[in-house]
Z-matrix of the N, CA and C atoms (Angstrom, degrees):
N
C 1 1.471
C 2 1.486 1 112.88
N 3 1.335 2 115.90 1 28.52
C 4 1.517 3 117.74 2 177.76
C 5 1.509 4 109.17 3 -90.28
N 6 1.305 5 114.98 4 153.36
C 7 1.457 6 121.12 5 175.10
C 8 1.527 7 109.45 6 -154.57
N 9 1.354 8 115.96 7 151.50
C 10 1.463 9 119.54 8 -178.49
C 11 1.553 10 111.42 9 -69.26
N 12 1.318 11 114.61 10 141.09
C 13 1.475 12 122.69 11 174.46
C 14 1.541 13 107.86 12 -135.96
N 15 1.344 14 118.51 13 159.51
C 16 1.446 15 118.73 14 178.36
C 17 1.519 16 112.50 15 -60.28
N 18 1.349 17 116.54 16 133.55
C 19 1.464 18 118.68 17 179.97
C 20 1.527 19 109.25 18 -83.51
N 21 1.329 20 118.19 19 -33.24
C 22 1.440 21 121.58 20 175.47
C 23 1.531 22 108.29 21 -158.11
N 24 1.327 23 115.99 22 170.81
C 25 1.466 24 119.74 23 -175.70
C 26 1.544 25 109.62 24 -75.33
N 27 1.318 26 115.51 25 147.01
C 28 1.476 27 120.14 26 169.87
C 29 1.522 28 110.05 27 -128.59
N 30 1.266 29 117.24 28 156.88
C 31 1.473 30 120.65 29 176.36
C 32 1.563 31 107.01 30 -141.05
N 33 1.315 32 113.62 31 133.75
C 34 1.484 33 118.77 32 177.62
C 35 1.477 34 109.43 33 -129.89
N 36 1.348 35 116.46 34 158.78
C 37 1.469 36 121.36 35 178.24
C 38 1.556 37 107.12 36 -116.85
N 39 1.304 38 114.16 37 127.32
C 40 1.459 39 120.36 38 176.32
C 41 1.537 40 107.93 39 -123.17
N 42 1.365 41 115.75 40 123.14
C 43 1.428 42 120.01 41 -178.95
C 44 1.529 43 113.18 42 -113.99
N 45 1.308 44 118.30 43 139.01
C 46 1.434 45 123.11 44 176.09
C 47 1.482 46 108.61 45 -151.61
N 48 1.357 47 116.21 46 127.26
C 49 1.460 48 124.39 47 179.48
C 50 1.549 49 111.25 48 47.48
N 51 1.342 50 113.79 49 46.86
C 52 1.483 51 123.33 50 177.36
C 53 1.510 52 115.80 51 71.32
N 54 1.369 53 115.50 52 -7.46
C 55 1.485 54 115.98 53 174.55
C 56 1.517 55 106.93 54 -82.64
N 57 1.315 56 114.79 55 142.69
C 58 1.507 57 119.43 56 178.83
C 59 1.530 58 106.80 57 -110.08
N 60 1.317 59 115.38 58 131.70
C 61 1.454 60 123.32 59 175.55
C 62 1.519 61 107.58 60 -117.91
N 63 1.344 62 117.86 61 113.82
C 64 1.430 63 121.33 62 -178.30
C 65 1.568 64 105.90 63 -107.01
N 66 1.315 65 115.73 64 113.87
C 67 1.480 66 120.18 65 -177.27
C 68 1.528 67 108.80 66 -103.21
N 69 1.339 68 112.21 67 129.19
C 70 1.482 69 118.68 68 178.36
C 71 1.568 70 106.25 69 -120.06
N 72 1.313 71 116.39 70 123.51
C 73 1.464 72 120.14 71 176.83
C 74 1.516 73 109.46 72 -118.05
N 75 1.344 74 117.12 73 140.37
C 76 1.431 75 119.39 74 -177.51
C 77 1.522 76 111.29 75 -162.01
N 78 1.320 77 115.58 76 174.55
C 79 1.478 78 123.05 77 179.81
C 80 1.518 79 110.89 78 -75.53
N 81 1.323 80 116.20 79 131.82
C 82 1.459 81 122.08 80 171.43
C 83 1.547 82 107.43 81 -154.51
N 84 1.300 83 114.78 82 128.57
C 85 1.491 84 117.39 83 -177.86
C 86 1.532 85 111.85 84 -124.07
N 87 1.367 86 115.56 85 11.89
C 88 1.447 87 120.25 86 175.78
C 89 1.540 88 108.87 87 -152.47
N 90 1.322 89 117.34 88 160.56
C 91 1.442 90 121.93 89 177.15
C 92 1.517 91 109.66 90 -55.55
N 93 1.356 92 115.16 91 -41.46
C 94 1.455 93 121.61 92 -176.53
C 95 1.581 94 109.89 93 -61.57
N 96 1.356 95 115.21 94 -48.01
C 97 1.456 96 117.10 95 -176.80
C 98 1.509 97 110.12 96 -70.62
N 99 1.330 98 118.47 97 -31.52
C 100 1.451 99 121.73 98 176.97
C 101 1.503 100 111.39 99 -64.85
N 102 1.305 101 116.03 100 -46.04
C 103 1.509 102 120.63 101 178.99
C 104 1.541 103 111.72 102 -66.58
N 105 1.296 104 115.90 103 -33.01
C 106 1.473 105 120.97 104 177.38
C 107 1.568 106 109.58 105 -63.81
N 108 1.357 107 112.82 106 -40.58
C 109 1.514 108 116.71 107 178.45
C 110 1.497 109 109.41 108 -68.08
N 111 1.335 110 117.01 109 -38.84
C 112 1.470 111 121.18 110 178.76
C 113 1.547 112 110.32 111 -62.58
N 114 1.317 113 116.61 112 -44.44
C 115 1.508 114 121.54 113 177.27
C 116 1.510 115 112.43 114 -57.68
N 117 1.373 116 115.06 115 -42.61
C 118 1.450 117 118.26 116 -178.24
C 119 1.530 118 112.04 117 -66.16
N 120 1.347 119 115.52 118 -33.87
C 121 1.484 120 119.20 119 177.37
C 122 1.526 121 110.11 120 -71.07
N 123 1.314 122 115.52 121 -41.78
C 124 1.520 123 119.55 122 177.88
C 125 1.532 124 110.68 123 -60.53
N 126 1.336 125 116.73 124 -34.35
C 127 1.482 126 119.88 125 -179.59
C 128 1.547 127 109.96 126 -71.48
N 129 1.347 128 116.32 127 -33.95
C 130 1.429 129 120.10 128 178.50
C 131 1.514 130 113.33 129 -71.90
N 132 1.361 131 115.74 130 -35.67
C 133 1.446 132 121.43 131 -179.68
C 134 1.504 133 112.03 132 -124.50
N 135 1.343 134 117.96 133 64.18
C 136 1.452 135 123.62 134 -172.24
C 137 1.550 136 111.66 135 -63.56
N 138 1.341 137 117.75 136 -26.37
C 139 1.478 138 120.08 137 -173.87
C 140 1.538 139 112.37 138 -92.62
N 141 1.294 140 117.01 139 2.51
C 142 1.494 141 119.77 140 -178.23
C 143 1.508 142 109.54 141 -74.84
N 144 1.313 143 117.60 142 148.37
C 145 1.446 144 122.14 143 -178.19
C 146 1.511 145 112.63 144 -78.12
N 147 1.281 146 116.81 145 -37.93
C 148 1.477 147 120.70 146 -173.46
C 149 1.562 148 112.68 147 -133.15
N 150 1.303 149 112.18 148 133.97
C 151 1.517 150 118.73 149 170.91
C 152 1.504 151 106.01 150 -123.44
N 153 1.285 152 117.18 151 90.06
C 154 1.444 153 122.31 152 -177.48
C 155 1.527 154 109.69 153 -90.80
N 156 1.319 155 117.23 154 148.49
C 157 1.505 156 117.03 155 -174.46
C 158 1.492 157 113.14 156 -154.25
N 159 1.347 158 114.44 157 167.08
C 160 1.452 159 123.03 158 173.59
C 161 1.495 160 108.63 159 -155.44
N 162 1.307 161 115.85 160 149.67
C 163 1.503 162 118.45 161 177.32
C 164 1.525 163 109.09 162 -139.98
N 165 1.322 164 113.82 163 159.21
C 166 1.468 165 123.65 164 172.85
C 167 1.511 166 107.41 165 -138.87
N 168 1.378 167 116.40 166 119.45
C 169 1.481 168 119.59 167 -179.00
C 170 1.534 169 109.20 168 -104.22
N 171 1.334 170 114.35 169 148.60
C 172 1.444 171 118.22 170 175.47
C 173 1.525 172 112.95 171 87.16
N 174 1.324 173 115.16 172 -167.32
C 175 1.464 174 121.50 173 179.11
C 176 1.525 175 107.58 174 -65.49
N 177 1.362 176 115.39 175 127.76
C 178 1.497 177 118.26 176 -177.62
C 179 1.524 178 114.41 177 -61.68
N 180 1.327 179 116.30 178 -22.99
C 181 1.480 180 117.90 179 179.23
C 182 1.553 181 111.77 180 -78.21
N 183 1.306 182 116.13 181 -23.40
C 184 1.498 183 118.88 182 175.61
C 185 1.548 184 106.52 183 -147.99
N 186 1.365 185 116.46 184 74.05
C 187 1.460 186 119.64 185 -174.91
C 188 1.527 187 111.99 186 -61.29
N 189 1.343 188 115.35 187 147.09
C 190 1.445 189 119.47 188 176.67
C 191 1.550 190 109.14 189 -80.26
N 192 1.347 191 116.21 190 -26.87
C 193 1.465 192 119.32 191 179.44
C 194 1.527 193 110.01 192 -158.33
N 195 1.330 194 116.02 193 150.00
C 196 1.479 195 122.59 194 173.05
C 197 1.528 196 107.99 195 -149.08
N 198 1.355 197 114.90 196 143.24
C 199 1.428 198 119.70 197 -178.70
C 200 1.497 199 109.02 198 -154.97
N 201 1.365 200 115.91 199 169.04
C 202 1.506 201 120.98 200 -179.05
C 203 1.492 202 108.19 201 -157.91
N 204 1.352 203 115.41 202 165.63
C 205 1.483 204 120.40 203 175.66
C 206 1.534 205 107.58 204 -152.93
N 207 1.338 206 113.17 205 140.34
C 208 1.503 207 119.69 206 -179.62
C 209 1.511 208 110.52 207 -89.74
N 210 1.365 209 117.36 208 -17.42
C 211 1.470 210 121.94 209 178.68
C 212 1.548 211 115.00 210 42.88
N 213 1.368 212 111.23 211 55.27
C 214 1.493 213 117.42 212 174.15
C 215 1.497 214 116.24 213 91.29
N 216 1.339 215 118.23 214 -13.13
C 217 1.445 216 118.79 215 174.45
C 218 1.541 217 107.72 216 -76.73
N 219 1.382 218 116.67 217 161.07
C 220 1.431 219 117.46 218 177.95
C 221 1.515 220 111.85 219 -55.99
N 222 1.356 221 115.75 220 139.15
C 223 1.446 222 123.07 221 -173.69
C 224 1.537 223 111.66 222 -50.30
N 225 1.299 224 114.86 223 130.23
C 226 1.460 225 121.49 224 177.80
C 227 1.494 226 116.94 225 81.74
N 228 1.363 227 119.02 226 3.18
C 229 1.452 228 119.90 227 -175.97
C 230 1.531 229 112.80 228 -100.54
N 231 1.316 230 117.47 229 -6.93
C 232 1.494 231 118.26 230 -176.28
C 233 1.506 232 112.16 231 -130.64
N 234 1.368 233 117.51 232 -65.74
C 235 1.485 234 120.91 233 -175.71
C 236 1.540 235 111.45 234 -60.12
N 237 1.359 236 115.70 235 -43.73
C 238 1.447 237 118.98 236 -177.33
C 239 1.551 238 112.69 237 -63.86
N 240 1.343 239 117.28 238 -47.59
C 241 1.482 240 116.71 239 176.86
C 242 1.546 241 114.30 240 -59.02
N 243 1.344 242 114.82 241 -37.23
C 244 1.477 243 119.47 242 179.03
C 245 1.555 244 108.93 243 -64.35
N 246 1.371 245 115.70 244 -49.01
C 247 1.446 246 120.67 245 177.08
C 248 1.519 247 113.92 246 -59.37
N 249 1.336 248 114.34 247 -37.96
C 250 1.479 249 122.55 248 178.14
C 251 1.565 250 108.72 249 -57.91
N 252 1.315 251 115.62 250 -45.24
C 253 1.519 252 119.64 251 179.40
C 254 1.510 253 107.76 252 -62.28
N 255 1.317 254 117.87 253 -45.40
C 256 1.461 255 121.00 254 -177.64
C 257 1.533 256 112.19 255 -62.28
N 258 1.315 257 115.78 256 -39.56
C 259 1.479 258 120.02 257 -176.32
C 260 1.529 259 112.64 258 -72.21
N 261 1.290 260 117.07 259 -15.48
C 262 1.482 261 121.45 260 177.61
C 263 1.533 262 112.37 261 -98.77
N 264 1.323 263 115.05 262 4.61
C 265 1.479 264 119.65 263 176.53
C 266 1.484 265 109.62 264 -115.19
N 267 1.303 266 113.12 265 148.62
C 268 1.490 267 118.70 266 -176.23
C 269 1.569 268 108.31 267 -91.78
N 270 1.337 269 114.43 268 59.71
C 271 1.477 270 118.48 269 -179.56
C 272 1.542 271 107.25 270 -132.23
N 273 1.322 272 116.78 271 130.32
C 274 1.472 273 121.91 272 176.26
C 275 1.486 274 114.30 273 -104.00
N 276 1.328 275 117.43 274 177.29
C 277 1.434 276 124.69 275 177.57
C 278 1.527 277 113.06 276 42.43
N 279 1.344 278 112.90 277 56.46
C 280 1.512 279 120.41 278 -172.37
C 281 1.510 280 110.70 279 -130.21
N 282 1.292 281 116.18 280 143.86
C 283 1.468 282 124.70 281 174.27
C 284 1.500 283 107.12 282 -130.38
N 285 1.329 284 114.07 283 131.91
C 286 1.475 285 118.70 284 171.98
C 287 1.516 286 108.88 285 -121.65
N 288 1.325 287 115.14 286 130.33
C 289 1.462 288 121.58 287 176.00
C 290 1.484 289 107.79 288 -116.35
N 291 1.325 290 118.65 289 128.34
C 292 1.460 291 121.03 290 174.90
C 293 1.520 292 108.05 291 -114.39
N 294 1.366 293 113.68 292 115.41
C 295 1.490 294 120.66 293 179.66
C 296 1.493 295 108.78 294 -96.26
N 297 1.335 296 117.42 295 130.33
C 298 1.460 297 120.59 296 -177.30
C 299 1.514 298 112.10 297 -115.28
N 300 1.335 299 113.42 298 133.53
C 301 1.472 300 122.54 299 169.02
C 302 1.548 301 106.73 300 -108.47
N 303 1.300 302 117.03 301 117.88
C 304 1.488 303 120.06 302 -178.95
C 305 1.475 304 110.73 303 -73.51
N 306 1.389 305 115.77 304 134.72
C 307 1.466 306 122.14 305 -172.17
C 308 1.470 307 112.05 306 -100.50
N 309 1.374 308 118.77 307 1.73
C 310 1.477 309 118.93 308 176.41
C 311 1.531 310 110.95 309 101.66
N 312 1.324 311 118.65 310 -14.63
C 313 1.463 312 118.47 311 178.90
C 314 1.541 313 107.46 312 -111.46
N 315 1.332 314 118.02 313 123.45
C 316 1.457 315 119.95 314 -179.02
C 317 1.536 316 111.20 315 -70.18
N 318 1.323 317 116.46 316 136.57
C 319 1.469 318 120.11 317 -179.08
C 320 1.522 319 114.15 318 -93.21
N 321 1.341 320 114.69 319 -16.25
C 322 1.469 321 118.88 320 -175.56
C 323 1.545 322 110.03 321 74.37
N 324 1.351 323 115.83 322 163.44
C 325 1.463 324 120.08 323 -174.20
C 326 1.517 325 113.05 324 -58.38
N 327 1.325 326 116.31 325 -45.00
C 328 1.471 327 121.51 326 179.58
C 329 1.517 328 112.11 327 -63.73
N 330 1.327 329 115.77 328 -40.31
C 331 1.461 330 122.08 329 179.97
C 332 1.509 331 109.82 330 -65.81
N 333 1.377 332 118.57 331 -39.69
C 334 1.432 333 122.09 332 178.04
C 335 1.495 334 111.45 333 -62.97
N 336 1.322 335 116.60 334 -46.57
C 337 1.454 336 122.71 335 -179.50
C 338 1.535 337 108.73 336 -57.10
N 339 1.323 338 116.85 337 -49.05
C 340 1.448 339 121.27 338 179.64
C 341 1.507 340 113.48 339 -61.81
N 342 1.388 341 114.33 340 -42.09
C 343 1.485 342 118.38 341 -179.78
C 344 1.530 343 113.32 342 -66.52
N 345 1.334 344 117.07 343 -43.50
C 346 1.487 345 120.04 344 179.93
C 347 1.526 346 108.66 345 -67.06
N 348 1.353 347 117.59 346 -40.00
C 349 1.470 348 119.96 347 177.76
C 350 1.490 349 111.23 348 -62.17
N 351 1.358 350 116.71 349 -45.54
C 352 1.477 351 120.73 350 -177.09
C 353 1.568 352 110.23 351 -64.71
N 354 1.347 353 116.68 352 -40.39
C 355 1.443 354 118.09 353 -179.54
C 356 1.496 355 110.72 354 -66.61
N 357 1.369 356 117.83 355 -43.19
C 358 1.467 357 119.86 356 177.95
C 359 1.501 358 112.24 357 -63.55
N 360 1.338 359 115.61 358 -38.29
C 361 1.510 360 120.39 359 179.88
C 362 1.510 361 108.30 360 -63.95
N 363 1.306 362 118.73 361 -45.02
C 364 1.487 363 119.92 362 -177.63
C 365 1.529 364 111.72 363 -65.88
N 366 1.297 365 116.75 364 -33.11
C 367 1.490 366 119.30 365 175.37
C 368 1.498 367 109.58 366 -65.71
N 369 1.352 368 116.83 367 -43.48
C 370 1.483 369 120.26 368 177.85
C 371 1.531 370 110.95 369 -60.88
N 372 1.324 371 115.79 370 -42.12
C 373 1.476 372 120.36 371 -177.38
C 374 1.546 373 110.23 372 -63.89
N 375 1.342 374 115.83 373 -30.42
C 376 1.484 375 119.60 374 -175.61
C 377 1.561 376 110.94 375 -87.75
N 378 1.346 377 115.71 376 -7.86
C 379 1.460 378 121.54 377 -170.54
C 380 1.520 379 112.48 378 -78.87
N 381 1.340 380 115.98 379 132.22
C 382 1.444 381 120.64 380 169.77
C 383 1.536 382 106.41 381 -87.54
N 384 1.363 383 117.37 382 142.67
C 385 1.429 384 118.58 383 178.57
C 386 1.533 385 109.21 384 -122.74
N 387 1.368 386 114.97 385 159.73
C 388 1.410 387 120.51 386 172.01
C 389 1.550 388 107.46 387 -135.49
N 390 1.276 389 116.24 388 162.12
C 391 1.490 390 121.03 389 -178.12
C 392 1.475 391 111.40 390 -80.56
N 393 1.314 392 118.61 391 128.76
C 394 1.465 393 124.67 392 176.42
C 395 1.531 394 105.45 393 -103.11
N 396 1.287 395 117.40 394 126.79
C 397 1.468 396 121.20 395 175.91
C 398 1.533 397 107.37 396 -106.99
N 399 1.353 398 115.55 397 123.73
C 400 1.420 399 118.81 398 178.65
C 401 1.516 400 109.59 399 -76.49
N 402 1.317 401 114.52 400 123.41
C 403 1.505 402 119.42 401 -178.17
C 404 1.482 403 110.86 402 -107.83
N 405 1.393 404 114.56 403 138.41
C 406 1.432 405 120.66 404 179.44
C 407 1.519 406 108.83 405 -101.91
N 408 1.360 407 118.25 406 136.59
C 409 1.457 408 118.27 407 177.06
C 410 1.535 409 114.24 408 -80.29
N 411 1.317 410 112.91 409 142.67
C 412 1.503 411 118.54 410 -176.00
C 413 1.529 412 106.60 411 -146.33
N 414 1.320 413 116.49 412 144.39
C 415 1.492 414 120.16 413 177.12
C 416 1.552 415 106.61 414 -115.40
N 417 1.343 416 113.61 415 136.88
C 418 1.459 417 119.12 416 178.26
C 419 1.528 418 109.20 417 -127.42
N 420 1.288 419 116.92 418 129.14
C 421 1.440 420 123.53 419 178.21
C 422 1.529 421 108.98 420 -106.97
N 423 1.314 422 117.67 421 110.00
C 424 1.476 423 121.15 422 -174.87
C 425 1.526 424 113.22 423 -133.86
N 426 1.319 425 114.18 424 168.06
C 427 1.495 426 120.98 425 172.52
C 428 1.517 427 109.94 426 -74.02
N 429 1.340 428 116.53 427 156.03
C 430 1.469 429 122.77 428 -176.61
C 431 1.565 430 109.44 429 -54.35
N 432 1.369 431 115.94 430 -41.74
C 433 1.467 432 119.88 431 -169.95
C 434 1.546 433 110.96 432 -64.71
N 435 1.342 434 117.81 433 -17.07
C 436 1.467 435 121.08 434 -177.94
C 437 1.510 436 115.63 435 -97.99
N 438 1.364 437 116.19 436 -3.25
C 439 1.428 438 121.32 437 -175.24
C 440 1.554 439 112.88 438 -56.17
N 441 1.332 440 115.19 439 -49.21
C 442 1.475 441 117.86 440 -178.23
C 443 1.542 442 114.04 441 -63.22
N 444 1.368 443 113.11 442 -34.61
C 445 1.453 444 119.16 443 176.90
C 446 1.523 445 110.38 444 -62.89
N 447 1.344 446 117.66 445 -43.37
C 448 1.479 447 122.75 446 -178.56
C 449 1.568 448 105.84 447 -65.59
N 450 1.341 449 117.09 448 -46.17
C 451 1.482 450 117.81 449 -178.53
C 452 1.542 451 110.02 450 -58.99
N 453 1.327 452 116.29 451 -39.28
C 454 1.488 453 120.26 452 179.93
C 455 1.534 454 109.27 453 -63.36
N 456 1.297 455 117.68 454 -47.10
C 457 1.474 456 122.27 455 -178.32
C 458 1.532 457 110.37 456 -59.87
N 459 1.292 458 117.30 457 -44.90
C 460 1.480 459 123.62 458 -177.56
C 461 1.555 460 107.95 459 -62.13
N 462 1.298 461 116.10 460 -45.45
C 463 1.451 462 121.58 461 -179.23
C 464 1.512 463 110.69 462 -62.99
N 465 1.352 464 117.66 463 -42.79
C 466 1.466 465 121.71 464 178.63
C 467 1.498 466 113.13 465 -62.85
N 468 1.363 467 114.90 466 -33.64
C 469 1.447 468 120.46 467 -178.33
C 470 1.530 469 112.55 468 -83.97
N 471 1.320 470 117.37 469 5.21
C 472 1.448 471 122.54 470 -177.00
C 473 1.526 472 113.76 471 60.40
N 474 1.377 473 112.56 472 33.91
C 475 1.471 474 118.19 473 177.33
C 476 1.519 475 107.77 474 -100.37
N 477 1.333 476 115.30 475 -167.76
C 478 1.446 477 117.94 476 176.38
C 479 1.521 478 111.20 477 -145.69
N 480 1.308 479 116.69 478 156.02
C 481 1.471 480 122.32 479 178.51
C 482 1.503 481 108.38 480 -96.56
N 483 1.360 482 115.01 481 118.94
C 484 1.453 483 119.09 482 -179.03
C 485 1.508 484 111.36 483 -76.73
N 486 1.331 485 116.29 484 -49.57
C 487 1.491 486 118.97 485 174.43
C 488 1.523 487 109.47 486 -166.53
N 489 1.354 488 112.94 487 167.61
C 490 1.484 489 121.16 488 179.02
C 491 1.489 490 109.16 489 -128.19
N 492 1.325 491 117.56 490 139.80
C 493 1.449 492 120.83 491 174.01
C 494 1.511 493 107.37 492 -122.46
N 495 1.351 494 115.75 493 124.35
C 496 1.458 495 121.13 494 -178.05
C 497 1.507 496 109.73 495 -99.93
N 498 1.325 497 116.27 496 126.50
C 499 1.443 498 122.05 497 174.16
C 500 1.548 499 105.43 498 -141.46
N 501 1.335 500 115.37 499 -127.61
C 502 1.497 501 117.66 500 176.03
C 503 1.528 502 109.39 501 -75.64
N 504 1.324 503 115.07 502 -15.66
C 505 1.506 504 121.49 503 171.87
C 506 1.536 505 105.82 504 -139.76
N 507 1.331 506 113.73 505 -172.89
C 508 1.503 507 118.59 506 178.89
C 509 1.547 508 108.02 507 -112.28
N 510 1.300 509 114.92 508 119.45
C 511 1.506 510 119.57 509 174.07
C 512 1.516 511 106.00 510 -99.35
N 513 1.352 512 113.16 511 113.77
C 514 1.474 513 118.97 512 -178.74
C 515 1.543 514 111.05 513 -110.59
N 516 1.310 515 115.69 514 123.23
C 517 1.463 516 118.67 515 174.10
C 518 1.506 517 109.95 516 -94.52
N 519 1.332 518 115.09 517 117.24
C 520 1.470 519 120.01 518 -175.09
C 521 1.515 520 108.38 519 -117.29
N 522 1.308 521 116.77 520 162.91
C 523 1.467 522 123.95 521 171.71
C 524 1.490 523 106.87 522 -129.22
N 525 1.316 524 115.58 523 127.03
C 526 1.482 525 122.18 524 -173.64
C 527 1.529 526 110.52 525 -130.25
N 528 1.346 527 115.06 526 147.92
C 529 1.455 528 119.39 527 172.29
C 530 1.550 529 108.92 528 -59.37
N 531 1.329 530 116.79 529 142.97
C 532 1.457 531 121.47 530 -177.74
C 533 1.551 532 112.76 531 -52.51
N 534 1.324 533 115.60 532 -40.85
C 535 1.481 534 116.12 533 -175.42
C 536 1.529 535 112.49 534 -75.83
N 537 1.357 536 117.37 535 -2.83
C 538 1.481 537 117.86 536 178.57
C 539 1.553 538 111.17 537 -105.14
N 540 1.342 539 116.44 538 -4.61
C 541 1.473 540 120.40 539 -174.85
C 542 1.513 541 114.67 540 -60.80
N 543 1.356 542 115.91 541 -48.83
C 544 1.490 543 119.52 542 -173.92
C 545 1.542 544 110.08 543 -64.48
N 546 1.346 545 116.74 544 -44.94
C 547 1.446 546 119.69 545 -179.65
C 548 1.534 547 111.37 546 -62.57
N 549 1.305 548 115.92 547 -38.94
C 550 1.465 549 121.28 548 179.94
C 551 1.535 550 109.92 549 -64.77
N 552 1.361 551 115.15 550 -44.31
C 553 1.481 552 119.51 551 179.59
C 554 1.541 553 110.79 552 -61.36
N 555 1.339 554 115.82 553 -39.92
C 556 1.485 555 119.65 554 179.32
C 557 1.517 556 111.12 555 -61.76
N 558 1.361 557 115.87 556 -42.03
C 559 1.444 558 120.72 557 -177.64
C 560 1.533 559 111.31 558 -70.74
N 561 1.343 560 116.20 559 -26.09
C 562 1.439 561 122.08 560 179.86
C 563 1.547 562 112.35 561 -81.32
N 564 1.324 563 115.75 562 -27.46
C 565 1.506 564 120.88 563 -172.08
C 566 1.535 565 112.71 564 -49.44
N 567 1.331 566 119.47 565 -47.53
C 568 1.465 567 116.14 566 -176.90
C 569 1.554 568 116.35 567 -78.05
N 570 1.340 569 114.91 568 -14.86
C 571 1.486 570 116.59 569 -173.78
C 572 1.577 571 115.44 570 -115.66
N 573 1.300 572 115.93 571 -21.68
C 574 1.476 573 118.35 572 -175.35
C 575 1.515 574 113.10 573 -87.21
N 576 1.337 575 117.14 574 144.38
C 577 1.460 576 120.50 575 175.00
C 578 1.554 577 109.03 576 -71.44
N 579 1.357 578 114.04 577 -35.68
C 580 1.480 579 120.77 578 176.63
C 581 1.512 580 110.74 579 -160.19
N 582 1.353 581 114.40 580 150.47
C 583 1.446 582 119.89 581 174.63
C 584 1.564 583 105.31 582 -135.21
N 585 1.331 584 114.81 583 126.34
C 586 1.487 585 115.36 584 -179.89
C 587 1.516 586 110.44 585 -134.84
N 588 1.293 587 114.13 586 134.46
C 589 1.490 588 121.25 587 176.39
C 590 1.477 589 104.85 588 -87.00
N 591 1.370 590 118.98 589 127.04
C 592 1.421 591 121.74 590 -167.02
C 593 1.506 592 115.16 591 -72.30
N 594 1.338 593 117.27 592 -20.62
C 595 1.485 594 116.27 593 -178.78
C 596 1.504 595 112.18 594 -107.64
N 597 1.347 596 117.13 595 19.65
C 598 1.466 597 119.93 596 173.96
C 599 1.521 598 109.19 597 -88.14
């Protein structure tokens, strides 16, 4: 369940007929984080006429959400071409904002589509990616003597321990890659008091 996501933000400048298109691509996995990225770009370029954008959240092969905005450009000439570039790339949890400074020469609808596509494409080409592993939350209730064993299993599965609560037993909240869940549950069956997947 791994997929590539932006490792860090990139920004490129694409110029055509004196119009400047500044494309910023970065990691966003929620509407809030996407809008925060948009706000930071607007603060950097407060005098620009248009900040057009598109995002894709989740695994790019089956995104959990996708959206776009033309921000005052003619309908379909900005947000859609940016989103189109994203949908043809195998990158998830990504937001691209293309800021435009008008250079005085009209590009026409076709020219705008090509310019926004080209700017988004160049940002993607410059982007470094890292692998994002989707982790599933799980709670395990075990005796103290098994705690180290559970920690070892989680580490081997490239998961992580969210927290531990100590009482008469140890309640460990772990996050595991989906493909490691079944094996982990099997190993817990003989030793755990209970194992529960949090979103079941």
